[in-house]
matplotlib code that plots the C-alpha trace (Angstrom):
import matplotlib.pyplot as plt

x = [0.6, -2.7, -1.1, -2.1, -5.3, -4.9, -5.7, -4.8, -7.5, -7.5, -11.1, -12.4, -13.3, -9.5, -8.7, -10.8, -9.4, -5.6, -6.2, -8.1, -5.7, -2.6, -0.2, 1.4, 5.2, 7.6, 5.6, 5.8, 3.1, 3.2, 0.7, 0.9, -0.3, 3.4, 5.0, 5.2, 6.2, 3.1, 4.9, 1.9, 0.0, 0.8, -0.3, -1.6, -1.8, -4.3, -4.4, -6.8, -9.9, -12.1, -15.5, -18.4, -20.3, -23.6, -25.0, -28.5, -30.4, -27.6, -28.7, -31.8, -30.5, -28.6, -31.4, -33.2, -30.5, -30.1, -33.7, -33.5, -30.7, -29.0, -26.0, -24.6, -23.2, -20.3, -19.6, -19.6, -17.3, -14.7, -15.3, -14.7, -11.6, -10.5, -10.7, -9.3, -5.9, -6.0, -6.8]
y = [-47.5, -44.8, -41.9, -40.1, -40.5, -38.8, -35.2, -32.7, -30.7, -27.8, -27.1, -23.7, -22.6, -22.8, -21.4, -18.7, -18.9, -18.7, -16.2, -13.5, -13.9, -13.3, -10.3, -8.3, -7.3, -5.8, -7.8, -11.3, -13.3, -14.1, -16.2, -14.8, -17.5, -18.8, -16.5, -18.4, -16.8, -18.2, -17.3, -19.4, -15.9, -12.8, -9.3, -7.1, -3.2, -1.7, 2.5, 4.0, 4.8, 7.1, 4.7, 6.9, 4.7, 5.7, 6.4, 5.1, 8.0, 9.7, 8.7, 10.5, 13.6, 13.7, 12.4, 15.5, 18.0, 17.3, 18.1, 20.4, 22.3, 23.4, 20.3, 19.3, 16.1, 17.6, 19.6, 16.3, 14.9, 17.8, 17.7, 14.0, 14.4, 17.0, 14.4, 11.8, 13.7, 14.4, 18.9]
z = [-16.1, -16.1, -14.7, -18.0, -16.4, -12.9, -13.0, -9.9, -8.7, -6.2, -5.1, -5.1, -2.4, -1.5, -4.2, -3.9, 0.4, -0.7, -3.6, -1.6, 1.1, -0.3, -0.6, -3.0, -1.5, -3.9, -6.8, -5.0, -4.1, -0.8, 1.5, 5.0, 7.3, 5.8, 4.1, 0.9, -2.3, -4.8, -8.0, -10.0, -9.1, -10.7, -10.1, -13.5, -12.9, -14.2, -14.5, -11.4, -11.5, -9.5, -7.9, -6.0, -3.6, -2.4, 1.7, 2.5, 0.3, -1.6, -5.1, -4.5, -2.6, -6.5, -7.8, -7.1, -7.1, -10.5, -11.1, -9.5, -10.7, -8.4, -9.2, -12.7, -13.3, -14.6, -11.0, -9.3, -11.7, -11.0, -7.0, -7.3, -9.7, -7.0, -4.1, -5.9, -6.1, -2.6, -3.2]

ax = plt.figure().add_subplot(projection="3d")
ax.plot(x, y, z, "-o")
ax.set_aspect("equal")
plt.show()
């Protein structure tokens, strides 16, 4: 009688669990625990990019090298690019 009043929802914690667990197999979202194909999940492709993370004290060492003129930003970027392409 009041079917239009019922709203199906998924708890946010379960949604997060499923999305963190899903694996991309040939563009299909597979839930590894059951092997189920999740056709309601889609993967978006994006351009590759370089990301740098500092180790402890790394940010300070880099800043000091810039200030002392020992290192330039363009040298750092060139080195990152070489590492990203595997050379």
